[in-house]
C-alpha positions in Angstrom: 28.0 56.5 113.3 31.1 55.0 111.9 31.0 51.3 110.9 34.2 51.0 112.9 33.9 53.0 116.1 37.1 54.3 117.8 37.6 53.2 121.4 37.9 56.4 123.5 41.3 57.9 124.0 42.9 57.7 127.4 42.2 61.1 129.1 45.9 61.8 129.7 46.6 61.4 126.0 43.9 63.5 124.5 45.6 66.9 124.8 48.8 65.7 123.4 47.0 64.0 120.5 45.2 67.2 119.6 48.4 69.1 119.7 50.2 66.6 117.5 47.5 66.7 114.9 47.4 70.5 115.0 51.2 70.9 114.6 52.3 68.0 112.5 51.1 67.8 109.0 49.7 64.5 107.9 52.0 62.4 105.7 51.5 62.8 102.0 54.0 63.1 99.1 53.7 66.9 99.4 54.7 66.9 103.1 57.3 64.1 103.0 60.4 66.3 102.8 59.2 68.4 105.7 58.5 65.4 107.9 61.8 63.9 107.1 63.6 67.1 108.1 61.7 67.3 111.3 62.5 63.7 112.3 66.1 64.2 111.4 66.4 67.5 113.3 64.5 66.5 116.4 62.2 68.6 118.5 62.8 72.4 118.1 64.4 73.9 121.2 65.3 70.6 122.8 68.9 69.2 122.8 69.3 65.8 121.1 69.3 62.9 123.5 72.7 62.0 125.0 73.4 58.7 123.4 76.6 58.4 125.4 74.8 58.5 128.7 77.4 60.8 130.2 80.3 58.8 128.8 79.1 55.3 129.8 78.3 54.4 126.2 80.7 54.5 123.3 78.8 55.9 120.2 80.1 55.0 116.8 78.9 55.1 113.2 80.2 52.7 110.5 79.7 52.1 106.9 79.1 48.4 106.3 78.3 46.4 103.1 74.8 46.6 101.9 72.9 43.9 100.0 74.7 42.4 97.0 74.9 45.1 94.3 73.5 47.8 96.5 75.2 50.8 98.2 76.8 50.5 101.6 74.6 51.2 104.6 75.3 53.1 107.8 74.8 51.6 111.3 74.9 53.4 114.6 76.6 51.3 117.3 76.2 51.9 121.1 78.7 49.9 123.1 79.1 49.7 126.9 82.2 51.8 127.7 83.2 49.3 130.4 81.6 45.9 129.6 82.8 42.9 131.6 83.1 40.4 128.8 80.5 39.9 126.0 77.0 41.1 126.2 73.7 40.5 124.5 73.0 42.3 121.2 70.0 44.4 120.2 69.6 45.0 116.5 67.2 48.0 116.1 65.1 49.2 113.2 63.6 52.7 113.4 60.0 53.6 112.5 58.7 56.2 110.1 56.0 54.7 107.9 58.6 53.1 105.5 59.2 56.6 104.2 61.1 58.6 106.8 63.3 58.4 109.9 67.0 57.8 110.6 69.2 55.4 112.5 69.0 57.8 115.5 65.2 57.9 115.8 64.0 55.9 118.7 67.4 54.5 119.7 67.5 56.6 122.8 65.1 54.2 124.4 67.8 51.5 124.3 70.7 53.6 125.7 70.2 52.4 129.2 70.9 48.8 128.3 74.3 49.8 126.8 75.0 52.1 129.7 74.4 49.3 132.2 76.6 46.9 130.3 73.7 44.6 129.4 73.8 45.0 125.6 75.5 46.4 122.6 72.9 48.1 120.3 73.2 48.3 116.5 70.7 50.6 114.7 70.5 50.4 111.0 69.9 53.1 108.4 67.9 51.5 105.6 66.9 52.9 102.3 63.4 54.6 102.3 60.4 54.4 100.1 59.2 55.7 97.7 62.7 56.3 96.2 63.6 52.8 97.3 60.6 50.5 97.3 60.5 46.9 98.5 62.7 44.9 98.7 65.3 47.6 99.4 64.4 48.4 103.0 64.1 44.9 104.3 67.2 43.8 102.3 69.2 46.6 104.0 67.8 45.5 107.4 68.8 41.9 106.7 72.3 42.9 105.4 72.9 44.9 108.6 71.7 42.0 110.8 74.0 39.5 109.0 76.9 42.0 109.4 76.1 42.3 113.1 76.1 38.5 113.6 79.2 38.0 111.5 81.0 40.6 113.6 79.5 39.7 116.9 82.9 38.9 118.6 84.4 42.2 117.5 81.3 44.0 118.7 81.4 42.3 122.1 78.2 40.5 121.4 77.6 36.8 122.3 76.2 35.4 119.0 73.6 33.3 120.7 72.1 36.3 122.5 71.1 38.5 119.6 67.6 39.9 119.5 65.8 42.1 116.9 63.6 45.1 117.8 61.7 47.7 115.9 59.0 50.3 116.2 56.1 51.0 113.9 57.4 50.5 110.3 60.6 49.4 112.0 58.6 46.7 113.8 57.2 45.6 110.5 60.7 45.4 109.0 61.9 43.6 112.1 59.2 41.0 111.7 60.1 40.7 108.0 63.8 40.5 108.7 63.2 37.8 111.4 61.2 35.8 108.8 64.1 36.2 106.3 66.6 35.1 108.9 64.5 32.0 109.7 64.1 31.1 106.1 67.8 31.5 105.3 68.8 29.8 108.5 71.0 32.7 109.6 71.4 34.3 112.0 69.7 32.8 114.9 67.6 35.3 116.9 66.8 34.9 120.6 63.8 37.3 120.6 61.9 39.8 118.5 60.4 42.9 120.1 57.8 44.5 117.8 56.4 47.8 119.1 53.2 48.8 117.4 54.4 47.1 114.2 53.2 47.9 110.7 52.4 44.4 109.4 49.6 44.3 106.9 49.3 46.2 103.6 45.7 45.0 102.9 44.0 47.6 105.1 40.9 45.5 105.6 40.6 45.2 109.4 38.2 47.4 111.3 41.1 49.2 113.1 42.9 49.9 109.8 39.8 51.7 108.6 38.5 53.4 111.7 40.8 56.5 111.9 40.0 59.2 109.3 41.8 62.5 110.2 42.0 61.3 113.8 44.6 59.6 116.0 48.2 59.2 114.9 48.9 57.6 111.5 45.3 57.2 110.2 44.0 55.1 107.3 45.1 57.5 104.6 48.6 57.9 105.9 48.8 54.1 106.2 47.6 53.6 102.7 50.1 56.1 101.4 53.0 54.5 103.3 52.2 51.1 102.0 51.7 52.4 98.5 55.1 54.1 98.7 56.7 50.8 99.6 54.7 48.5 97.3 53.3 50.6 94.5 50.4 49.1 92.7 51.0 45.7 94.2 49.7 47.0 97.6 46.7 44.9 98.7 47.2 42.5 95.8 47.8 38.7 95.9 51.6 38.7 95.4 53.0 40.8 98.3 56.0 39.2 100.0 55.8 38.4 103.7 59.2 40.0 104.0 57.5 43.3 103.1 54.3 42.7 105.0 54.8 40.0 107.7 51.0 39.4 108.1 51.2 37.8 104.7 53.4 34.9 106.0 51.5 31.6 106.0 53.9 29.8 108.3 55.0 31.5 111.5 56.6 28.5 113.1 60.3 28.6 114.1 60.3 32.3 115.0 61.9 33.6 118.2 60.1 34.5 121.4 58.1 37.6 120.6 57.0 40.7 122.4 54.1 42.7 120.7 52.3 45.8 121.9 49.8 48.3 120.5 47.2 50.8 121.5 43.5 49.9 121.5 42.7 53.0 119.4 45.3 52.8 116.6 45.4 51.7 113.0 47.6 48.7 113.6 45.6 47.2 116.5 43.9 44.3 114.7 46.9 43.2 112.6 49.0 43.1 115.8 46.4 41.0 117.7 46.0 38.7 114.7 49.8 38.3 114.4 50.1 37.5 118.1 47.4 34.8 117.9 48.9 33.2 114.8 52.4 33.2 116.3 51.0 31.5 119.4 49.1 29.0 117.3 52.4 28.2 115.6 54.1 27.4 118.9 55.9 30.6 119.4 56.1 32.1 122.9 54.3 35.5 122.8 54.0 38.4 125.2 51.1 40.6 123.9 50.0 43.9 125.4 47.2 46.1 124.2 46.9 49.4 126.0 43.4 50.8 126.3 42.9 54.2 124.9 46.4 54.4 123.3 47.0 56.0 120.0 49.9 54.9 117.7 53.3 55.2 119.6 51.5 57.0 122.5 54.3 56.1 124.9 57.0 58.0 123.0 54.7 60.9 122.3 53.5 61.4 125.9 56.1 59.6 128.0 54.9 61.2 131.2 51.4 59.8 131.1 50.7 57.0 133.5 49.8 54.5 130.8 53.0 55.4 128.9 55.1 54.8 132.1 53.4 51.5 132.6 53.8 50.4 129.0 57.5 51.4 129.1 58.0 49.5 132.3 56.4 46.3 131.0 58.5 46.4 127.9 61.6 47.2 129.9 61.0 44.1 132.1 60.7 41.9 129.1 63.9 43.3 127.5 65.9 42.9 130.7 64.7 39.3 131.1 65.6 38.6 127.5 69.0 40.2 127.8 69.8 38.2 130.9 68.8 34.8 129.4 71.5 32.3 128.5 70.9 30.0 125.7 70.2 26.4 126.7 73.1 24.0 126.0 
């Protein structure tokens, strides 16, 4: 028996998990180009998501200044076609293990907020490891956040109602970017929404070791992702909290936080620990662990009951966050 047993998968998810592992190669340097192409191209035979929501959302891409001395970066902007005044802003960072993904991956989950006039969404295209190791990815994410805040009025965003969100590696980068924004005192963030975030490069927790050729994003893929980002510094004493937010010693002063994960995924323990430490530091935290969930189960199997429940709970948090007005 494994020293770190895997909680059983939710029955509705088992078939999809088996299919995913049978059809998607595990991440390695040899498969990286293929995985990048598949993420960029989308699901074969399926049309790309309609980011315009039938014309209710203006879809725009812009080149904006990158970090000092670095190339420009691209952002995807989703603006309500008929907004009545300013809206809240969602600054989104895509997932992909630090090594793959584009500004369009995952952003479809936020289209409804723009379509309903609740928010303008800005999704950033950051440089990817291993070609661009730390600090390039998080510096790009921070540069895009600063640009969004500086151009809030032109984007139709109320500056005091700007939140950051990210999924998986994007959740880890969102956490690191939020730490950077706190430490540099700009910009102020109202909330951070961290969906199954990748937070800890040390790979020492039971959940980070329990999946070997099982689940989605197992311990070997996780090790390779972190190594791509950090090289031989991974797991060592000098890793920046902007790269791996679990390394941060002080979590005070961060915005209200939403965190979720599955009970049967690699990132479970680091998510639970981060939530506890945020709460101990005086941050308001909403934490949800979904029993039997593998990594990003809700996007992989959206029709499952647990996925629908998970999406509904996150949606309720986001709608509440977008409606909040800053106290005077």
